[in-house]
A tleap script that builds the chain and sets N, CA, C and O, in Angstrom:
source leaprc.protein.ff14SB
mol = sequence {
  NMET LYS TYR ILE PHE THR LEU LEU PHE PHE
  ILE GLY SER PHE GLN LEU VAL THR GLN ALA
  GLN GLN ARG ASP GLY GLU ARG LEU GLU ALA
  LEU LYS VAL ALA TYR LEU THR LYS LYS LEU
  ASN LEU ASN THR GLU GLU ALA GLN LYS PHE
  TRP PRO ILE TYR ASN GLU TYR MET ALA ASP
  LEU LYS LYS VAL ARG GLN GLU ASN ARG GLY
  GLY ASP GLU LEU LYS ARG GLU GLU LYS LEU
  LEU GLU VAL ARG LYS LYS TYR GLN ALA SER
  PHE SER LYS ALA LEU SER PRO ASP ARG ALA
  ASN GLN PHE PHE LYS ALA GLU LYS GLU PHE
  TYR GLY TYR VAL GLN LYS GLU LEU GLN GLU
  ARG ARG GLN GLN ARG GLN ASP ASN ARG ALA
  ARG PHE ARG ASP CASN
}
set mol.1.N position { 119.391 -205.537 85.840 }
set mol.1.CA position { 119.676 -205.804 84.509 }
set mol.1.C position { 120.134 -204.398 84.091 }
set mol.1.O position { 121.144 -204.207 83.413 }
set mol.2.N position { 119.368 -203.480 84.518 }
set mol.2.CA position { 119.983 -202.309 83.857 }
set mol.2.C position { 121.216 -201.829 84.556 }
set mol.2.O position { 122.121 -201.207 84.002 }
set mol.3.N position { 121.180 -202.147 85.734 }
set mol.3.CA position { 122.914 -201.592 85.926 }
set mol.3.C position { 123.864 -202.432 85.796 }
set mol.3.O position { 125.014 -202.289 86.213 }
set mol.4.N position { 123.377 -203.439 85.148 }
set mol.4.CA position { 124.703 -204.447 84.787 }
set mol.4.C position { 125.494 -203.673 83.237 }
set mol.4.O position { 126.640 -203.465 82.838 }
set mol.5.N position { 123.986 -203.422 82.704 }
set mol.5.CA position { 124.329 -202.622 81.152 }
set mol.5.C position { 125.169 -201.631 81.592 }
set mol.5.O position { 126.345 -201.714 81.237 }
set mol.6.N position { 124.834 -200.713 82.282 }
set mol.6.CA position { 125.494 -199.230 82.282 }
set mol.6.C position { 126.845 -199.678 83.176 }
set mol.6.O position { 127.883 -199.042 82.992 }
set mol.7.N position { 126.826 -200.540 83.934 }
set mol.7.CA position { 128.121 -200.969 84.612 }
set mol.7.C position { 128.905 -200.989 83.395 }
set mol.7.O position { 129.647 -200.035 83.160 }
set mol.8.N position { 128.820 -202.023 82.549 }
set mol.8.CA position { 129.356 -202.353 81.426 }
set mol.8.C position { 129.811 -201.392 79.988 }
set mol.8.O position { 130.786 -201.505 79.244 }
set mol.9.N position { 128.746 -200.502 79.974 }
set mol.9.CA position { 129.046 -199.341 79.350 }
set mol.9.C position { 130.159 -198.141 79.903 }
set mol.9.O position { 130.849 -197.382 79.222 }
set mol.10.N position { 130.063 -198.269 81.446 }
set mol.10.CA position { 130.856 -197.471 81.634 }
set mol.10.C position { 132.933 -197.889 81.468 }
set mol.10.O position { 133.875 -197.109 81.328 }
set mol.11.N position { 132.897 -199.601 81.588 }
set mol.11.CA position { 134.070 -200.192 81.986 }
set mol.11.C position { 134.756 -199.877 80.294 }
set mol.11.O position { 135.902 -199.475 80.090 }
set mol.12.N position { 133.876 -200.134 79.384 }
set mol.12.CA position { 134.123 -200.033 77.953 }
set mol.12.C position { 134.370 -198.857 77.834 }
set mol.12.O position { 135.525 -198.696 77.439 }
set mol.13.N position { 133.637 -197.622 78.046 }
set mol.13.CA position { 133.704 -196.339 78.065 }
set mol.13.C position { 135.369 -195.973 78.660 }
set mol.13.O position { 136.305 -195.487 78.027 }
set mol.14.N position { 135.315 -196.359 79.929 }
set mol.14.CA position { 137.081 -196.484 80.382 }
set mol.14.C position { 137.791 -196.757 79.531 }
set mol.14.O position { 138.660 -195.931 79.253 }
set mol.15.N position { 137.718 -198.091 78.721 }
set mol.15.CA position { 138.959 -198.683 78.275 }
set mol.15.C position { 139.008 -197.659 77.153 }
set mol.15.O position { 140.008 -197.022 76.821 }
set mol.16.N position { 138.085 -197.601 76.743 }
set mol.16.CA position { 138.478 -196.441 75.011 }
set mol.16.C position { 138.960 -195.109 75.308 }
set mol.16.O position { 139.332 -194.304 74.455 }
set mol.17.N position { 138.937 -194.927 76.473 }
set mol.17.CA position { 139.334 -193.532 76.701 }
set mol.17.C position { 141.060 -193.573 77.011 }
set mol.17.O position { 141.932 -192.825 76.568 }
set mol.18.N position { 141.169 -194.681 77.895 }
set mol.18.CA position { 142.387 -195.096 78.392 }
set mol.18.C position { 143.404 -195.642 76.996 }
set mol.18.O position { 144.553 -195.213 76.882 }
set mol.19.N position { 142.948 -196.398 76.223 }
set mol.19.CA position { 143.656 -196.476 75.347 }
set mol.19.C position { 144.007 -195.210 74.182 }
set mol.19.O position { 144.942 -195.127 73.385 }
set mol.20.N position { 142.812 -194.249 74.452 }
set mol.20.CA position { 143.006 -193.243 73.227 }
set mol.20.C position { 144.475 -192.075 73.866 }
set mol.20.O position { 145.254 -191.358 73.239 }
set mol.21.N position { 144.303 -192.389 75.536 }
set mol.21.CA position { 145.418 -191.676 75.957 }
set mol.21.C position { 146.638 -191.880 75.787 }
set mol.21.O position { 147.523 -191.025 75.818 }
set mol.22.N position { 146.819 -193.631 75.498 }
set mol.22.CA position { 147.770 -194.245 75.396 }
set mol.22.C position { 148.617 -193.769 74.020 }
set mol.22.O position { 149.782 -193.372 74.013 }
set mol.23.N position { 147.572 -193.939 72.660 }
set mol.23.CA position { 148.142 -193.540 71.384 }
set mol.23.C position { 148.570 -192.003 71.642 }
set mol.23.O position { 149.652 -191.700 71.139 }
set mol.24.N position { 148.036 -191.205 72.197 }
set mol.24.CA position { 147.999 -189.819 72.214 }
set mol.24.C position { 149.864 -189.807 72.870 }
set mol.24.O position { 150.859 -189.227 72.437 }
set mol.25.N position { 149.676 -190.650 73.956 }
set mol.25.CA position { 151.262 -190.484 74.907 }
set mol.25.C position { 152.473 -191.018 73.803 }
set mol.25.O position { 153.571 -190.523 73.548 }
set mol.26.N position { 151.767 -192.283 73.244 }
set mol.26.CA position { 152.657 -193.052 72.093 }
set mol.26.C position { 153.313 -191.677 71.049 }
set mol.26.O position { 154.500 -191.506 70.773 }
set mol.27.N position { 152.160 -190.831 70.615 }
set mol.27.CA position { 152.087 -190.407 69.105 }
set mol.27.C position { 153.360 -188.886 69.861 }
set mol.27.O position { 154.334 -188.499 69.214 }
set mol.28.N position { 153.013 -188.358 71.142 }
set mol.28.CA position { 153.681 -187.431 71.193 }
set mol.28.C position { 155.126 -187.656 71.815 }
set mol.28.O position { 155.991 -186.781 71.866 }
set mol.29.N position { 155.265 -189.034 72.308 }
set mol.29.CA position { 156.776 -189.380 72.220 }
set mol.29.C position { 157.328 -189.892 71.027 }
set mol.29.O position { 158.526 -190.162 70.950 }
set mol.30.N position { 156.610 -190.032 70.176 }
set mol.30.CA position { 157.116 -190.156 68.764 }
set mol.30.C position { 157.800 -188.720 68.177 }
set mol.30.O position { 158.949 -188.623 67.745 }
set mol.31.N position { 156.949 -187.792 68.256 }
set mol.31.CA position { 157.112 -186.464 67.809 }
set mol.31.C position { 158.374 -186.014 68.684 }
set mol.31.O position { 159.461 -185.646 68.237 }
set mol.32.N position { 158.032 -186.112 69.902 }
set mol.32.CA position { 159.551 -185.714 70.735 }
set mol.32.C position { 161.018 -186.314 70.179 }
set mol.32.O position { 162.095 -185.729 70.057 }
set mol.33.N position { 160.678 -187.598 69.912 }
set mol.33.CA position { 161.959 -188.321 69.516 }
set mol.33.C position { 162.598 -187.940 68.025 }
set mol.33.O position { 163.746 -188.055 67.595 }
set mol.34.N position { 161.367 -187.434 67.415 }
set mol.34.CA position { 161.902 -186.734 65.867 }
set mol.34.C position { 162.433 -185.729 66.286 }
set mol.34.O position { 163.639 -185.551 66.111 }
set mol.35.N position { 161.726 -184.918 66.879 }
set mol.35.CA position { 162.434 -183.575 67.428 }
set mol.35.C position { 163.877 -183.082 67.942 }
set mol.35.O position { 164.675 -182.183 67.677 }
set mol.36.N position { 163.771 -184.141 68.799 }
set mol.36.CA position { 165.255 -184.204 69.763 }
set mol.36.C position { 166.365 -184.585 68.451 }
set mol.36.O position { 167.308 -183.811 68.288 }
set mol.37.N position { 166.237 -185.684 67.610 }
set mol.37.CA position { 167.127 -186.533 66.679 }
set mol.37.C position { 167.108 -185.337 65.633 }
set mol.37.O position { 168.152 -185.280 64.983 }
set mol.38.N position { 166.357 -184.568 65.385 }
set mol.38.CA position { 166.545 -183.226 64.484 }
set mol.38.C position { 167.212 -182.254 65.056 }
set mol.38.O position { 167.978 -181.615 64.334 }
set mol.39.N position { 167.097 -181.891 66.488 }
set mol.39.CA position { 167.738 -180.504 67.110 }
set mol.39.C position { 168.910 -180.920 67.504 }
set mol.39.O position { 169.698 -180.014 67.776 }
set mol.40.N position { 169.417 -182.356 67.666 }
set mol.40.CA position { 170.636 -182.961 68.191 }
set mol.40.C position { 171.556 -183.558 67.098 }
set mol.40.O position { 172.607 -184.128 67.390 }
set mol.41.N position { 171.118 -183.404 65.834 }
set mol.41.CA position { 171.693 -183.860 64.597 }
set mol.41.C position { 172.523 -185.302 64.731 }
set mol.41.O position { 173.490 -185.544 64.009 }
set mol.42.N position { 172.159 -185.987 65.477 }
set mol.42.CA position { 172.813 -187.216 65.809 }
set mol.42.C position { 173.400 -188.207 64.705 }
set mol.42.O position { 172.580 -188.568 63.861 }
set mol.43.N position { 174.673 -188.688 64.589 }
set mol.43.CA position { 174.867 -189.510 63.810 }
set mol.43.C position { 174.907 -190.918 64.359 }
set mol.43.O position { 175.230 -191.039 65.540 }
set mol.44.N position { 174.635 -191.945 63.688 }
set mol.44.CA position { 174.659 -193.405 64.084 }
set mol.44.C position { 175.039 -193.749 65.166 }
set mol.44.O position { 174.354 -194.509 65.851 }
set mol.45.N position { 176.287 -193.247 65.602 }
set mol.45.CA position { 176.983 -193.797 66.627 }
set mol.45.C position { 176.751 -193.535 67.773 }
set mol.45.O position { 176.753 -194.275 68.757 }
set mol.46.N position { 176.408 -191.768 67.621 }
set mol.46.CA position { 176.001 -190.925 68.686 }
set mol.46.C position { 174.389 -191.290 69.075 }
set mol.46.O position { 173.896 -191.041 70.175 }
set mol.47.N position { 173.773 -191.840 68.109 }
set mol.47.CA position { 172.227 -192.312 68.571 }
set mol.47.C position { 172.062 -193.534 69.262 }
set mol.47.O position { 171.092 -194.009 69.853 }
set mol.48.N position { 173.689 -194.116 68.984 }
set mol.48.CA position { 173.288 -195.928 69.508 }
set mol.48.C position { 173.895 -195.600 71.153 }
set mol.48.O position { 173.764 -196.499 71.984 }
set mol.49.N position { 174.414 -194.565 71.476 }
set mol.49.CA position { 174.627 -194.541 72.904 }
set mol.49.C position { 174.263 -193.465 73.386 }
set mol.49.O position { 174.780 -193.103 74.443 }
set mol.50.N position { 173.245 -192.631 72.730 }
set mol.50.CA position { 172.373 -191.420 73.385 }
set mol.50.C position { 170.883 -192.301 73.620 }
set mol.50.O position { 170.527 -192.222 74.796 }
set mol.51.N position { 170.244 -192.857 73.031 }
set mol.51.CA position { 168.733 -193.265 73.269 }
set mol.51.C position { 168.521 -194.150 74.073 }
set mol.51.O position { 167.362 -194.174 74.489 }
set mol.52.N position { 169.722 -195.488 74.767 }
set mol.52.CA position { 169.294 -195.939 75.673 }
set mol.52.C position { 169.316 -195.305 77.151 }
set mol.52.O position { 168.719 -195.673 78.163 }
set mol.53.N position { 170.142 -194.304 76.957 }
set mol.53.CA position { 170.344 -193.306 78.203 }
set mol.53.C position { 169.216 -192.677 78.376 }
set mol.53.O position { 168.567 -192.716 79.421 }
set mol.54.N position { 168.909 -192.055 77.361 }
set mol.54.CA position { 167.198 -191.200 77.269 }
set mol.54.C position { 165.884 -191.845 77.571 }
set mol.54.O position { 164.851 -191.248 77.874 }
set mol.55.N position { 166.069 -193.312 77.437 }
set mol.55.CA position { 164.814 -194.221 77.704 }
set mol.55.C position { 164.914 -194.592 79.143 }
set mol.55.O position { 163.962 -194.936 79.843 }
set mol.56.N position { 166.698 -194.447 79.685 }
set mol.56.CA position { 166.753 -194.809 81.315 }
set mol.56.C position { 166.229 -193.047 81.768 }
set mol.56.O position { 165.407 -192.783 82.645 }
set mol.57.N position { 166.732 -192.353 81.174 }
set mol.57.CA position { 166.177 -190.923 81.945 }
set mol.57.C position { 164.694 -190.751 81.951 }
set mol.57.O position { 164.152 -190.200 82.909 }
set mol.58.N position { 163.956 -191.228 80.851 }
set mol.58.CA position { 162.603 -190.998 81.166 }
set mol.58.C position { 161.938 -191.857 82.075 }
set mol.58.O position { 161.021 -191.500 82.815 }
set mol.59.N position { 162.475 -193.129 81.997 }
set mol.59.CA position { 161.800 -194.120 83.255 }
set mol.59.C position { 161.823 -193.538 84.479 }
set mol.59.O position { 160.845 -193.432 85.219 }
set mol.60.N position { 163.132 -193.087 84.749 }
set mol.60.CA position { 163.344 -192.305 86.079 }
set mol.60.C position { 162.720 -190.995 86.178 }
set mol.60.O position { 162.469 -190.634 87.328 }
set mol.61.N position { 162.377 -190.108 85.122 }
set mol.61.CA position { 161.502 -189.145 85.127 }
set mol.61.C position { 160.071 -189.336 85.457 }
set mol.61.O position { 159.486 -188.611 86.262 }
set mol.62.N position { 159.462 -190.414 84.765 }
set mol.62.CA position { 158.183 -190.742 85.069 }
set mol.62.C position { 157.975 -191.493 86.284 }
set mol.62.O position { 156.932 -191.369 86.927 }
set mol.63.N position { 158.890 -192.247 86.624 }
set mol.63.CA position { 158.951 -192.779 88.086 }
set mol.63.C position { 158.989 -191.532 89.278 }
set mol.63.O position { 158.418 -191.718 90.352 }
set mol.64.N position { 159.533 -190.569 89.060 }
set mol.64.CA position { 159.620 -189.343 90.169 }
set mol.64.C position { 157.868 -188.893 90.093 }
set mol.64.O position { 157.185 -189.014 91.110 }
set mol.65.N position { 157.358 -188.461 89.003 }
set mol.65.CA position { 156.542 -187.711 88.793 }
set mol.65.C position { 155.694 -188.628 89.459 }
set mol.65.O position { 155.103 -188.159 90.432 }
set mol.66.N position { 155.455 -189.974 89.148 }
set mol.66.CA position { 154.504 -190.876 89.512 }
set mol.66.C position { 154.311 -191.255 91.192 }
set mol.66.O position { 153.323 -191.600 91.842 }
set mol.67.N position { 155.704 -191.024 91.548 }
set mol.67.CA position { 155.590 -191.182 93.142 }
set mol.67.C position { 155.209 -189.847 94.050 }
set mol.67.O position { 154.907 -189.868 95.243 }
set mol.68.N position { 155.316 -188.453 93.028 }
set mol.68.CA position { 155.248 -187.429 93.865 }
set mol.68.C position { 154.101 -186.690 93.308 }
set mol.68.O position { 154.010 -185.471 93.460 }
set mol.69.N position { 153.202 -187.399 92.654 }
set mol.69.CA position { 151.614 -186.699 92.149 }
set mol.69.C position { 150.807 -186.304 93.382 }
set mol.69.O position { 150.369 -187.038 94.267 }
set mol.70.N position { 150.725 -185.230 93.271 }
set mol.70.CA position { 149.727 -184.483 93.732 }
set mol.70.C position { 150.254 -184.076 95.642 }
set mol.70.O position { 149.556 -183.672 96.571 }
set mol.71.N position { 151.867 -184.440 95.578 }
set mol.71.CA position { 152.492 -183.938 96.690 }
set mol.71.C position { 153.003 -182.562 96.542 }
set mol.71.O position { 152.611 -181.830 95.633 }
set mol.72.N position { 154.121 -182.097 97.672 }
set mol.72.CA position { 154.522 -180.985 97.666 }
set mol.72.C position { 155.281 -180.856 96.299 }
set mol.72.O position { 156.215 -181.584 95.963 }
set mol.73.N position { 154.692 -179.708 95.468 }
set mol.73.CA position { 155.369 -179.497 94.281 }
set mol.73.C position { 156.838 -179.031 93.887 }
set mol.73.O position { 157.409 -179.180 92.806 }
set mol.74.N position { 157.377 -178.320 95.262 }
set mol.74.CA position { 158.699 -177.861 95.221 }
set mol.74.C position { 159.732 -179.279 95.358 }
set mol.74.O position { 160.772 -179.508 94.741 }
set mol.75.N position { 159.179 -179.948 96.185 }
set mol.75.CA position { 159.798 -181.090 96.429 }
set mol.75.C position { 159.681 -182.290 95.267 }
set mol.75.O position { 160.486 -183.206 95.097 }
set mol.76.N position { 158.539 -182.047 94.567 }
set mol.76.CA position { 158.994 -183.114 93.220 }
set mol.76.C position { 159.881 -181.980 92.037 }
set mol.76.O position { 160.674 -182.495 91.250 }
set mol.77.N position { 159.702 -180.753 92.020 }
set mol.77.CA position { 160.630 -179.962 91.022 }
set mol.77.C position { 162.112 -180.327 91.583 }
set mol.77.O position { 163.031 -180.465 90.777 }
set mol.78.N position { 162.334 -180.486 93.026 }
set mol.78.CA position { 163.811 -180.726 93.219 }
set mol.78.C position { 164.388 -182.212 93.171 }
set mol.78.O position { 165.588 -182.448 93.311 }
set mol.79.N position { 163.566 -183.041 92.992 }
set mol.79.CA position { 163.733 -184.336 92.621 }
set mol.79.C position { 163.796 -184.821 90.966 }
set mol.79.O position { 164.373 -185.847 90.605 }
set mol.80.N position { 163.274 -184.125 90.284 }
set mol.80.CA position { 163.107 -183.907 89.043 }
set mol.80.C position { 164.534 -183.292 88.266 }
set mol.80.O position { 165.095 -183.570 87.207 }
set mol.81.N position { 164.760 -182.472 89.188 }
set mol.81.CA position { 165.939 -181.497 88.878 }
set mol.81.C position { 167.340 -182.500 89.072 }
set mol.81.O position { 168.345 -182.629 88.373 }
set mol.82.N position { 166.915 -183.127 90.337 }
set mol.82.CA position { 167.931 -184.246 90.711 }
set mol.82.C position { 168.525 -185.509 89.486 }
set mol.82.O position { 169.684 -185.835 89.230 }
set mol.83.N position { 167.351 -185.964 88.963 }
set mol.83.CA position { 167.319 -187.021 87.922 }
set mol.83.C position { 168.190 -185.884 86.698 }
set mol.83.O position { 169.100 -186.403 86.052 }
set mol.84.N position { 167.977 -184.901 86.530 }
set mol.84.CA position { 168.237 -184.185 85.120 }
set mol.84.C position { 170.045 -184.315 85.761 }
set mol.84.O position { 170.896 -184.973 85.162 }
set mol.85.N position { 170.198 -183.880 86.490 }
set mol.85.CA position { 171.670 -183.616 87.182 }
set mol.85.C position { 172.439 -184.828 86.932 }
set mol.85.O position { 173.422 -184.876 86.192 }
set mol.86.N position { 171.964 -185.769 87.560 }
set mol.86.CA position { 172.329 -187.410 87.366 }
set mol.86.C position { 172.714 -187.621 85.992 }
set mol.86.O position { 173.926 -187.789 85.863 }
set mol.87.N position { 171.862 -187.672 84.645 }
set mol.87.CA position { 171.808 -187.704 83.458 }
set mol.87.C position { 172.650 -187.152 82.840 }
set mol.87.O position { 173.102 -187.693 81.831 }
set mol.88.N position { 173.149 -185.798 83.304 }
set mol.88.CA position { 173.935 -184.895 82.447 }
set mol.88.C position { 175.379 -185.167 82.254 }
set mol.88.O position { 176.039 -184.648 81.354 }
set mol.89.N position { 175.879 -186.058 83.193 }
set mol.89.CA position { 177.163 -186.518 82.922 }
set mol.89.C position { 177.042 -188.131 82.161 }
set mol.89.O position { 177.976 -188.688 81.584 }
set mol.90.N position { 175.886 -188.594 82.305 }
set mol.90.CA position { 175.940 -189.768 81.176 }
set mol.90.C position { 175.835 -189.307 79.805 }
set mol.90.O position { 176.579 -189.717 78.914 }
set mol.91.N position { 174.690 -188.247 79.594 }
set mol.91.CA position { 174.552 -187.510 78.105 }
set mol.91.C position { 175.705 -186.804 77.887 }
set mol.91.O position { 175.896 -186.548 76.698 }
set mol.92.N position { 176.401 -186.471 78.529 }
set mol.92.CA position { 177.809 -185.732 78.546 }
set mol.92.C position { 178.754 -186.567 77.532 }
set mol.92.O position { 179.270 -186.179 76.484 }
set mol.93.N position { 178.834 -188.006 78.246 }
set mol.93.CA position { 179.536 -188.670 77.770 }
set mol.93.C position { 179.530 -189.142 76.123 }
set mol.93.O position { 180.348 -189.219 75.206 }
set mol.94.N position { 177.685 -189.478 76.406 }
set mol.94.CA position { 177.477 -189.783 75.031 }
set mol.94.C position { 177.666 -189.189 73.754 }
set mol.94.O position { 177.949 -189.684 72.663 }
set mol.95.N position { 177.354 -187.517 74.279 }
set mol.95.CA position { 177.538 -186.617 72.920 }
set mol.95.C position { 178.657 -185.775 73.119 }
set mol.95.O position { 179.727 -185.963 72.541 }
set mol.96.N position { 178.445 -184.834 73.932 }
set mol.96.CA position { 179.506 -184.132 74.684 }
set mol.96.C position { 178.873 -183.071 75.738 }
set mol.96.O position { 177.650 -182.931 75.717 }
set mol.97.N position { 179.409 -182.549 76.377 }
set mol.97.CA position { 179.227 -181.520 77.576 }
set mol.97.C position { 178.182 -180.365 77.055 }
set mol.97.O position { 177.212 -180.059 77.749 }
set mol.98.N position { 178.451 -179.728 75.751 }
set mol.98.CA position { 177.805 -178.789 74.968 }
set mol.98.C position { 176.657 -179.528 74.393 }
set mol.98.O position { 175.517 -179.069 74.463 }
set mol.99.N position { 176.897 -180.532 73.890 }
set mol.99.CA position { 175.328 -180.854 72.987 }
set mol.99.C position { 174.541 -181.596 74.237 }
set mol.99.O position { 173.375 -181.933 74.030 }
set mol.100.N position { 175.154 -181.873 75.569 }
set mol.100.CA position { 174.138 -182.665 76.337 }
set mol.100.C position { 173.332 -181.584 76.731 }
set mol.100.O position { 172.111 -181.703 76.827 }
set mol.101.N position { 174.139 -180.171 77.048 }
set mol.101.CA position { 173.178 -178.991 77.494 }
set mol.101.C position { 172.297 -178.780 76.313 }
set mol.101.O position { 171.331 -178.069 76.588 }
set mol.102.N position { 172.343 -179.158 75.169 }
set mol.102.CA position { 171.706 -178.730 73.818 }
set mol.102.C position { 170.282 -179.645 74.093 }
set mol.102.O position { 169.100 -179.312 74.174 }
set mol.103.N position { 170.919 -180.840 74.187 }
set mol.103.CA position { 169.555 -181.767 74.629 }
set mol.103.C position { 168.496 -181.578 75.645 }
set mol.103.O position { 167.334 -181.956 75.496 }
set mol.104.N position { 169.082 -180.817 76.951 }
set mol.104.CA position { 167.924 -180.506 77.774 }
set mol.104.C position { 167.415 -178.883 77.330 }
set mol.104.O position { 166.354 -178.362 77.673 }
set mol.105.N position { 168.115 -178.478 76.773 }
set mol.105.CA position { 167.366 -177.293 75.712 }
set mol.105.C position { 166.475 -177.758 75.245 }
set mol.105.O position { 165.373 -177.428 75.682 }
set mol.106.N position { 166.549 -178.539 74.367 }
set mol.106.CA position { 165.606 -179.019 73.253 }
set mol.106.C position { 164.648 -179.481 73.747 }
set mol.106.O position { 163.524 -179.220 73.318 }
set mol.107.N position { 164.875 -180.320 74.823 }
set mol.107.CA position { 163.608 -180.812 75.614 }
set mol.107.C position { 162.880 -179.900 75.967 }
set mol.107.O position { 161.657 -180.023 75.902 }
set mol.108.N position { 163.324 -179.057 76.307 }
set mol.108.CA position { 162.522 -177.708 77.160 }
set mol.108.C position { 161.891 -176.949 76.003 }
set mol.108.O position { 160.854 -176.345 76.275 }
set mol.109.N position { 162.283 -176.891 74.933 }
set mol.109.CA position { 161.828 -176.098 74.040 }
set mol.109.C position { 160.345 -177.129 73.150 }
set mol.109.O position { 159.303 -176.754 72.613 }
set mol.110.N position { 160.821 -178.195 73.325 }
set mol.110.CA position { 159.663 -179.346 72.893 }
set mol.110.C position { 158.444 -178.840 73.484 }
set mol.110.O position { 157.537 -178.395 72.782 }
set mol.111.N position { 158.373 -178.901 75.009 }
set mol.111.CA position { 157.213 -179.299 75.854 }
set mol.111.C position { 156.684 -177.650 75.528 }
set mol.111.O position { 155.538 -177.231 75.362 }
set mol.112.N position { 157.824 -177.014 75.511 }
set mol.112.CA position { 157.031 -175.168 75.369 }
set mol.112.C position { 156.194 -175.130 74.269 }
set mol.112.O position { 155.207 -174.396 74.316 }
set mol.113.N position { 156.535 -176.137 72.788 }
set mol.113.CA position { 156.025 -175.860 71.656 }
set mol.113.C position { 154.397 -176.559 71.964 }
set mol.113.O position { 153.294 -176.141 71.609 }
set mol.114.N position { 154.782 -177.801 72.781 }
set mol.114.CA position { 153.561 -178.848 72.914 }
set mol.114.C position { 152.686 -178.070 73.831 }
set mol.114.O position { 151.474 -178.140 73.629 }
set mol.115.N position { 153.178 -177.255 74.920 }
set mol.115.CA position { 151.917 -176.313 75.688 }
set mol.115.C position { 151.693 -175.277 74.826 }
set mol.115.O position { 150.499 -175.048 75.020 }
set mol.116.N position { 151.960 -174.729 74.241 }
set mol.116.CA position { 151.696 -173.826 73.244 }
set mol.116.C position { 150.665 -174.282 71.999 }
set mol.116.O position { 149.788 -173.618 71.447 }
set mol.117.N position { 150.917 -175.082 71.864 }
set mol.117.CA position { 149.910 -176.234 70.723 }
set mol.117.C position { 148.661 -176.539 71.485 }
set mol.117.O position { 147.534 -176.382 71.015 }
set mol.118.N position { 149.017 -177.147 73.131 }
set mol.118.CA position { 147.683 -177.185 73.499 }
set mol.118.C position { 146.543 -176.173 73.558 }
set mol.118.O position { 145.359 -176.303 73.250 }
set mol.119.N position { 147.187 -175.182 74.013 }
set mol.119.CA position { 146.750 -173.832 74.586 }
set mol.119.C position { 145.869 -173.229 72.881 }
set mol.119.O position { 144.672 -173.039 72.666 }
set mol.120.N position { 146.564 -173.140 72.345 }
set mol.120.CA position { 145.940 -172.816 71.152 }
set mol.120.C position { 144.526 -173.906 70.247 }
set mol.120.O position { 143.808 -173.739 69.261 }
set mol.121.N position { 144.671 -174.728 71.023 }
set mol.121.CA position { 143.535 -176.015 70.168 }
set mol.121.C position { 142.606 -175.563 71.159 }
set mol.121.O position { 141.426 -175.460 70.822 }
set mol.122.N position { 142.921 -175.301 72.229 }
set mol.122.CA position { 141.625 -175.295 73.293 }
set mol.122.C position { 141.082 -173.717 72.851 }
set mol.122.O position { 139.874 -173.482 72.860 }
set mol.123.N position { 141.779 -172.980 72.581 }
set mol.123.CA position { 140.920 -171.772 72.301 }
set mol.123.C position { 140.224 -171.699 71.213 }
set mol.123.O position { 139.183 -171.043 71.203 }
set mol.124.N position { 140.827 -172.581 69.726 }
set mol.124.CA position { 139.789 -172.912 68.816 }
set mol.124.C position { 138.526 -173.593 69.074 }
set mol.124.O position { 137.448 -173.389 68.515 }
set mol.125.N position { 138.863 -174.620 70.207 }
set mol.125.CA position { 137.118 -175.138 70.397 }
set mol.125.C position { 136.378 -174.020 71.511 }
set mol.125.O position { 135.174 -173.771 71.558 }
set mol.126.N position { 137.002 -173.676 72.017 }
set mol.126.CA position { 136.129 -172.483 72.710 }
set mol.126.C position { 135.596 -171.539 71.697 }
set mol.126.O position { 134.517 -171.006 71.957 }
set mol.127.N position { 136.131 -171.282 70.692 }
set mol.127.CA position { 135.546 -170.211 69.418 }
set mol.127.C position { 134.597 -170.829 69.231 }
set mol.127.O position { 133.485 -170.335 69.419 }
set mol.128.N position { 134.780 -172.176 68.779 }
set mol.128.CA position { 133.639 -173.112 68.020 }
set mol.128.C position { 132.519 -173.136 68.867 }
set mol.128.O position { 131.416 -173.234 68.328 }
set mol.129.N position { 132.604 -173.054 70.307 }
set mol.129.CA position { 131.406 -173.474 70.708 }
set mol.129.C position { 131.083 -171.698 70.900 }
set mol.129.O position { 129.925 -171.292 70.992 }
set mol.130.N position { 131.683 -171.226 70.920 }
set mol.130.CA position { 130.923 -169.912 71.094 }
set mol.130.C position { 130.230 -169.494 69.678 }
set mol.130.O position { 129.133 -168.940 69.751 }
set mol.131.N position { 130.654 -169.665 68.726 }
set mol.131.CA position { 129.963 -169.663 67.597 }
set mol.131.C position { 128.796 -170.399 67.286 }
set mol.131.O position { 127.956 -169.838 66.583 }
set mol.132.N position { 128.543 -171.817 67.771 }
set mol.132.CA position { 127.546 -172.626 67.587 }
set mol.132.C position { 126.863 -172.449 68.837 }
set mol.132.O position { 126.088 -173.380 69.057 }
set mol.133.N position { 126.888 -171.586 69.708 }
set mol.133.CA position { 125.919 -171.385 70.666 }
set mol.133.C position { 125.393 -169.904 69.873 }
set mol.133.O position { 124.215 -169.586 70.034 }
set mol.134.N position { 126.236 -169.070 69.070 }
set mol.134.CA position { 125.644 -168.068 68.569 }
set mol.134.C position { 124.585 -168.345 67.752 }
set mol.134.O position { 123.532 -167.725 67.901 }
set mol.135.N position { 124.715 -169.237 66.857 }
set mol.135.CA position { 123.737 -169.509 65.940 }
set mol.135.C position { 122.620 -170.065 66.219 }
set mol.135.O position { 121.795 -170.273 65.330 }
savepdb mol mol.pdb
quit
């Protein structure tokens, strides 16, 4: 009986963690969409062309990341670069070559911002733990 309760507890905890991660992923994607929209200054016509291409692009990137998880890092990065090159032409048609390049830069900036934010939050948690231990 104790085993069943323990098992149910772990299954429930796993589901809660998974749901929280999905919500965080959705929030992060919403922030990215807002960031890109602002950076690219898309008008209605451009947005109608851009976002379907973007969604396909993101699905392809996700697929490459999942297929190459834990494998050779260099090969993974090469495949990701291939996807970016493949979509360069599509983004250039939807916007312009300069603005397609601007998209890739803005995407990189966004991920840099997220990484910096995560590092700062980790540091804050470590500082808070240290203060708690000291008291």
